[in-house]
N, C-alpha and C positions, 0 to 999 in steps of 0.2 A: 663502194666503200662502206655504205650503210649495211649492205648485205653481209659483208665480211664481219663487221662488228656484231651484227645479230647472231651470226653463226658462232663467233667466239663466245658471246654471252651464253648462248644455248649450251655450248660445250662446258663452260664453267659451271653452270647450274647443274647440268647432268653429272659432271665429274664429282661434285660434292654431295651427291645423293646418298651414298653409303654413310658419310659422316653425319649428314642431317638426320638420317634414320637412326643412327646409333645414338646421337645426342638427344633425340626426342622420339622415343618409340611409341609414346602415347598420342602422337599427332594423328590426324585423320588420313592415314595412308591408305591408298587404294591398291587394287590388284594391278592397275596400270603402273604404279610405282614399283611393285614387285617385279613385273615384267621388264621394266627398264633396268632395274638393278641387275637382274639375272643376265639380260642381254649384254650389258656393259662389261660384265665380268666373266663371260664365257660359261655361265652356268645354264644348264638345260632346264627349261621350265615347261612342264606339260599341263595343259588344261585338263579338267576332269572329263572322264569318258562317261557317256550316257548321262545318268542322273547324279553323278558324283558332286560333292560340294567342296572339294579341296583341290588346289593346284599342287603339283609336286615339283620340287627343285632338286636337281642332282648334278653331279660333276664326276667325270670318269676317274679322277684322282681321289675322290672321297668315298669311303665305304658306306656312309649313311645317306639317306634321302630325307628331305624335309617335306612336310605337308603343311600347306597354308590355306586357311579357309578362303573360299572364293568370294563369299558375301562380306559386305562391309558391316560393321567396322572390323578391321583386322586388329586383333588384340596385341598389346605391347609385347607379350611373351613371344608371339610369332615373329614380330619384327626383330626382337633381340636375337632369336635363334637364327634368323635369316642373315642378319648383319655379321654374326659370329661365323656362320657358314661361309659367307663370301670372304671374310677376312682370312679364314683358314685356306680357302682356295687360292687367294692372292699370295699367301705365305709359301704355298707349295710351288708356286711359280709359273 
């Protein structure tokens, strides 16, 4: 019973990640949060190749690709662009 409750709590916390990021883009978001958000929403996230410093986020239904700095702190402008990108992907369906 306790395991089921923990799993439901984890899903709830994970499910509201886009909303929390949208409401507070200046929080101390990490690349792990970006990875989680992309994975939850079917967005492809690629780590930098070689000595690159930016992750890339893309979706087959979206013409543009986003670049997100790998190093912390992730600036609010990048969080806003990512949450808008994910919202557009969700709207497309």
